[in-house]
C-alpha positions in Angstrom: 12.5 -0.6 12.5 11.6 2.7 13.5 15.0 3.8 13.7 15.7 3.5 9.9 12.4 5.1 9.1 13.2 8.1 11.4 16.5 8.5 9.9 15.1 8.4 6.4 12.4 11.0 7.3 15.4 13.3 8.3 16.9 12.8 5.1 13.8 14.0 3.0 14.6 16.5 0.5 13.7 20.2 1.0 11.4 21.7 -1.4 14.0 23.2 -3.6 15.6 19.9 -3.7 12.6 18.1 -4.5 12.2 20.4 -7.6 15.6 19.5 -8.7 15.1 15.9 -8.2 11.8 15.8 -10.1 13.3 17.7 -12.9 15.9 15.3 -13.5 15.7 13.9 -17.1 19.0 12.2 -17.4 20.1 8.5 -17.1 19.4 7.4 -13.5 22.4 5.1 -13.7 24.8 8.0 -13.9 23.9 9.4 -10.4 25.1 8.1 -7.2 23.0 5.2 -5.7 21.7 7.6 -2.9 20.6 10.2 -5.5 19.0 7.5 -7.5 16.8 6.6 -4.5 15.9 10.1 -3.9 14.7 10.5 -7.5 12.8 7.6 -7.2 11.4 8.5 -3.8 10.1 11.9 -4.6 8.1 10.4 -7.5 6.0 8.4 -5.0 2.7 10.3 -4.3 2.7 11.3 -0.6 6.0 9.9 0.2 6.6 11.9 3.3 3.3 11.4 5.0 3.7 7.7 4.1 7.0 7.5 5.9 5.4 9.3 8.8 2.6 7.0 8.9 5.0 4.2 8.8 6.7 5.4 11.8 3.5 6.1 13.6 2.3 2.3 12.9 5.6 1.1 14.1 5.5 3.1 17.2 1.7 2.8 18.1 1.3 -0.6 19.3 4.5 -0.7 21.8 3.1 2.5 23.0 -0.3 1.4 23.7 1.2 -1.7 25.4 2.9 0.7 27.8 -0.3 2.6 28.4 -2.2 -0.8 29.1 0.4 -2.0 31.4 0.3 1.4 33.3 -3.6 1.2 33.4 -3.4 -2.3 34.9 -1.0 -1.2 37.5 -3.6 1.6 38.6 
């Protein structure tokens, strides 16, 4: 759900962290699982925007239902 996606957005690496992750050339299996995930994540084109879009997609339709119900009440 959106909770997990929002938490993941909070954990996105800063620019300096991203550079370090992108420059990693060692064996991924030597890294902790979370670091392995981040190394793979930063290699996905537009990963930050994609995550934000996924959050929006999850929140959009429930929000529209609320608006629709509010309009019906009027």
